[in-house]
C-alpha positions in Angstrom: -5.4 -11.5 17.7 -7.6 -10.3 14.6 -6.4 -8.5 11.5 -8.6 -5.7 12.7 -6.9 -5.5 16.0 -3.4 -5.2 14.4 -4.5 -2.7 11.8 -3.5 -4.7 8.7 -5.3 -6.6 5.9 -8.8 -5.7 6.8 -10.9 -6.3 3.8 -13.1 -3.5 2.6 -16.8 -4.0 2.8 -19.4 -2.3 0.8 -23.1 -2.4 -0.1 -23.8 -3.1 -3.9 -27.0 -1.9 -5.1 -28.2 -3.6 -8.2 -29.5 -1.1 -10.6 -30.0 -2.1 -14.2 -31.2 -5.3 -15.8 -30.1 -4.0 -19.2 -26.7 -3.1 -20.6 -25.6 -1.3 -23.9 -22.5 -3.4 -24.1 -22.0 -7.0 -24.7 -18.7 -7.7 -23.2 -16.9 -11.2 -24.0 -15.7 -11.5 -20.3 -19.1 -10.3 -18.6 -19.4 -11.8 -15.1 -23.2 -11.7 -15.3 -25.5 -14.0 -17.1 -27.9 -11.7 -19.0 -30.7 -14.2 -18.9 -30.4 -14.4 -15.1 -30.0 -10.7 -14.7 -33.2 -9.9 -16.6 -35.2 -12.1 -14.2 -33.5 -11.1 -11.0 -35.4 -9.5 -8.2 -33.3 -6.4 -7.4 -35.6 -4.9 -4.7 -36.4 -1.2 -4.2 -33.1 0.5 -4.2 -34.3 3.3 -1.9 -35.6 0.9 0.6 -32.2 -1.0 0.5 -30.3 2.1 1.1 -32.5 3.1 4.2 -32.4 -0.5 5.6 -28.8 -1.2 5.3 -27.2 -1.3 8.8 -23.8 0.4 7.7 -23.6 3.8 6.0 -20.0 3.8 5.1 -19.8 2.8 1.3 -22.3 2.0 -1.4 -21.7 1.1 -5.1 -24.4 1.3 -7.8 -23.7 -1.5 -10.2 -25.1 -4.4 -12.3 -25.9 -4.2 -16.0 -25.3 -0.6 -17.0 -26.5 1.7 -14.1 -26.6 4.8 -16.2 -29.5 3.3 -18.2 -31.7 3.7 -15.1 -33.9 6.9 -15.1 -33.9 7.2 -11.3 -30.1 6.8 -10.8 -29.7 10.5 -9.8 -32.3 10.0 -7.1 -30.5 6.9 -5.8 -27.4 8.9 -5.4 -29.1 11.8 -3.8 -30.8 9.5 -1.3 -27.5 7.8 -0.5 -26.1 11.2 0.4 -29.1 12.3 2.4 -28.7 9.0 4.4 -25.1 9.8 5.2 -23.1 7.3 3.1 -19.5 8.5 3.1 -18.4 6.8 -0.1 -20.9 6.8 -2.9 -19.6 4.9 -6.0 -20.7 4.0 -9.5 -19.3 1.5 -12.0 -20.1 2.3 -15.6 -19.0 1.8 -19.1 -19.1 5.7 -19.4 -21.0 5.7 -22.7 -23.9 7.8 -21.2 -22.1 10.1 -19.0 -22.2 12.9 -21.5 -26.0 12.6 -22.0 -27.8 15.5 -20.5 -24.8 16.6 -18.4 -25.1 13.3 -16.5 -21.7 13.2 -15.1 -21.8 16.6 -13.4 -25.3 16.1 -12.2 -24.3 12.8 -10.6 -21.4 14.4 -8.6 -23.6 17.3 -7.7 -26.1 14.8 -6.4 -23.4 13.3 -4.0 -21.4 10.8 -6.0 -17.9 10.6 -4.9 -16.3 7.9 -7.0 -16.6 6.8 -10.5 -15.2 3.7 -12.1 -15.0 3.7 -15.8 -14.6 0.3 -17.6 -12.0 0.8 -20.4 -10.2 -2.1 -21.8 -7.5 -0.7 -23.9 -6.1 2.5 -25.3 -6.6 1.1 -28.8 -10.3 1.6 -30.0 -10.4 -1.7 -32.0 -9.4 -3.8 -29.0 -11.8 -2.2 -26.6 -14.6 -2.4 -29.0 -13.9 -6.0 -29.7 -13.9 -6.7 -26.0 -17.1 -5.0 -25.3 -18.9 -6.1 -28.4 -19.8 -2.5 -29.5 -18.4 0.4 -31.2 -18.2 2.2 -27.9 -14.7 3.5 -27.3 -15.1 7.1 -28.3 -18.3 7.3 -26.0 -16.5 5.7 -23.2 -13.5 7.9 -23.4 -15.5 11.1 -23.6 -17.3 9.9 -20.4 -14.0 9.3 -18.7 -12.7 12.7 -19.7 -16.0 14.4 -18.4 -15.5 13.0 -15.0 -11.8 13.9 -15.0 -12.7 17.4 -15.9 -14.9 17.8 -12.8 -11.7 17.8 -10.8 -10.0 15.2 -8.3 -11.2 17.4 -5.2 -14.9 16.6 -6.3 -14.9 13.1 -7.4 -12.3 10.1 -7.5 -11.8 8.8 -11.0 -11.0 5.2 -11.3 -10.7 2.9 -14.2 -11.4 -0.9 -14.5 -9.5 -2.9 -17.2 -10.2 -6.6 -17.7 -6.9 -8.4 -18.6 -7.2 -10.8 -21.5 -5.2 -12.2 -24.3 -6.3 -9.4 -26.6 -5.0 -6.5 -24.3 -2.3 -7.9 -22.3 0.6 -7.3 -24.9 0.5 -3.6 -24.5 -1.1 -3.1 -21.0 1.9 -0.8 -20.2 0.7 1.6 -22.9 -2.9 1.5 -21.6 -1.8 2.3 -18.2 0.2 5.4 -19.4 -2.8 6.5 -21.5 -5.2 6.3 -18.6 -2.9 8.0 -16.2 -2.3 10.8 -18.6 -6.1 11.4 -18.8 -6.4 12.0 -15.1 -7.4 8.5 -13.6 -6.5 8.5 -10.0 -6.7 4.7 -9.4 -6.0 2.2 -12.2 -7.4 -1.2 -11.6 -6.3 -4.2 -13.7 -8.6 -7.2 -13.2 -7.5 -10.6 -14.6 -10.3 -12.2 -16.4 -12.5 -14.1 -13.9 -14.0 -17.5 -15.0 -17.6 -16.6 -14.4 -20.7 -15.8 -16.4 -19.9 -15.5 -20.1 -16.1 -15.7 -19.4 -16.4 -19.1 -17.9 -17.2 -20.7 -21.2 -14.5 -18.6 -23.1 -11.8 -18.9 -20.4 -9.3 -20.7 -22.4 -9.7 -18.4 -25.3 -9.4 -15.3 -23.2 -7.1 -16.0 -20.4 -3.3 -15.2 -20.8 -0.6 -16.6 -18.5 -0.2 -14.6 -15.3 3.4 -14.7 -15.8 2.8 -12.9 -19.1 0.8 -10.2 -17.4 3.5 -9.8 -14.9 6.3 -9.5 -17.5 4.5 -6.7 -19.2 3.8 -4.8 -16.0 7.4 -5.0 -15.2 8.0 -2.6 -18.1 5.9 0.0 -16.4 7.7 2.8 -14.6 6.9 3.0 -10.9 5.6 6.5 -11.3 3.3 5.8 -14.2 0.1 5.7 -12.3 -0.9 7.5 -9.1 -2.2 4.2 -7.7 -2.2 0.8 -9.6 -4.0 -2.3 -8.3 -3.9 -5.7 -10.0 -6.6 -8.1 -8.9 -6.7 -11.8 -9.6 -3.0 -12.2 -10.0 -1.0 -13.3 -6.8 1.8 -11.3 -5.3 4.2 -14.1 -5.9 3.7 -13.8 -9.7 3.6 -9.9 -9.7 7.0 -9.7 -7.8 7.8 -6.3 -6.4 5.7 -4.3 -9.0 2.1 -3.1 -8.5 0.0 -3.9 -5.4 -1.9 -7.1 -5.5 -5.4 -6.2 -4.8 -7.8 -8.3 -2.6 -11.5 -8.2 -3.5 -13.9 -6.5 -1.1 -16.6 -8.1 0.8 -20.0 -7.4 -1.0 -23.4 -7.0 0.8 -26.4 -7.1 -1.4 -30.2 -7.6 -1.2 -31.6 -11.0 -1.8 -35.0 -12.4 -1.1 -35.8 -9.7 1.4 -32.7 -9.8 3.4 -29.0 -8.6 3.3 -26.6 -11.3 2.2 -22.8 -11.2 2.5 -20.9 -12.3 -0.5 -17.5 -13.4 0.5 -14.4 -12.0 -1.2 -13.1 -15.5 -2.3 -15.4 -16.8 -5.0 -13.7 -19.7 -6.9 -10.0 -19.1 -6.0 -8.0 -21.8 -4.3 -4.7 -22.4 -2.7 -2.4 -25.0 -4.1 0.9 -26.8 -3.3 3.2 -23.8 -3.6 1.0 -22.0 -1.1 1.5 -24.4 1.7 4.7 -22.8 2.9 4.0 -19.2 1.8 4.2 -16.5 4.3 1.8 -14.4 2.3 -0.9 -17.0 2.2 -3.1 -15.1 4.8 -3.0 -12.0 2.6 -3.6 -13.8 -0.8 -6.9 -14.9 -2.4 -5.3 -17.6 -4.2 -5.8 -18.7 -7.9 -8.8 -19.2 -9.9 -9.5 -22.8 -9.7 -10.2 -22.9 -13.3 -6.8 -21.3 -14.1 -4.9 -23.9 -12.1 -6.8 -26.6 -13.9 -5.8 -25.2 -17.2 -2.2 -23.9 -16.6 -1.1 -25.8 -13.4 0.8 -24.4 -10.5 4.2 -23.9 -12.3 4.1 -20.1 -12.2 3.5 -19.8 -8.4 6.0 -19.9 -5.5 6.1 -19.5 -1.9 7.1 -16.0 -0.6 9.3 -15.9 2.4 9.2 -13.6 5.4 9.7 -9.9 4.6 7.6 -10.0 1.5 6.9 -6.6 0.1 4.3 -4.8 2.4 3.4 -2.9 -0.9 1.3 -5.9 -1.7 -0.9 -5.6 1.5 -4.2 -3.9 1.9 -4.0 -1.0 4.4 
């Protein structure tokens, strides 16, 4: 019997449309290699939207999508083709330019994820390599002002040693500004972050200790990706990464959700293993398996994807 048949733990799938080879930030944890991105063959976004065999969800991503002058046309085309969920991930800095946030939502955008990495300007700016906090916050506030009935506002915060100490305050800050879904993403050892992983990565148990201070009703929805449920305990939901479809060399390619995560000795008898992506292999190499433990039957259903 499959997960789909019993109605639990079905991974979300979404088409990712690569939009921009450029970015106006220089994040220390960027998953993309700028050299590779500048030379990548993205394909024609409109053709990709037309040829994709599913019309349920699309995300405009890569680099900084708002730098692309035809982003509005892409969003409008997705709506015309019948995509139900049309999302954008952005650093938010240009959402205020020429009323871009409102025009994107008018064109059909249903979800905006703004990357913001601390409530403290100096920490955010250090992580993104630019004095960008005020522009990002302004963009986030513009989306919030459009109303939750028109667009779902999400945030994305990459968890590092620089911001882990007061994540609880960052969550409260974002929730008070109208963010509907707060995503915390443990720094992934890929791209630029792979080389700086030892310098950037906090212990996962430290992340869990800070999140334990957060009131249960602090956020409308809080999802933590990259930290297993056995470390998080009975706090926020442990997120599972989606299955990504993207265009490569003239065909659609499926990028599996597990990209560099492994299961170790504590996972062998864990009843949550089937619902857990595991631990970054580089994290296990650096820190070992001492923080992780098997979960017995009856583990918190709040950690599962529904």
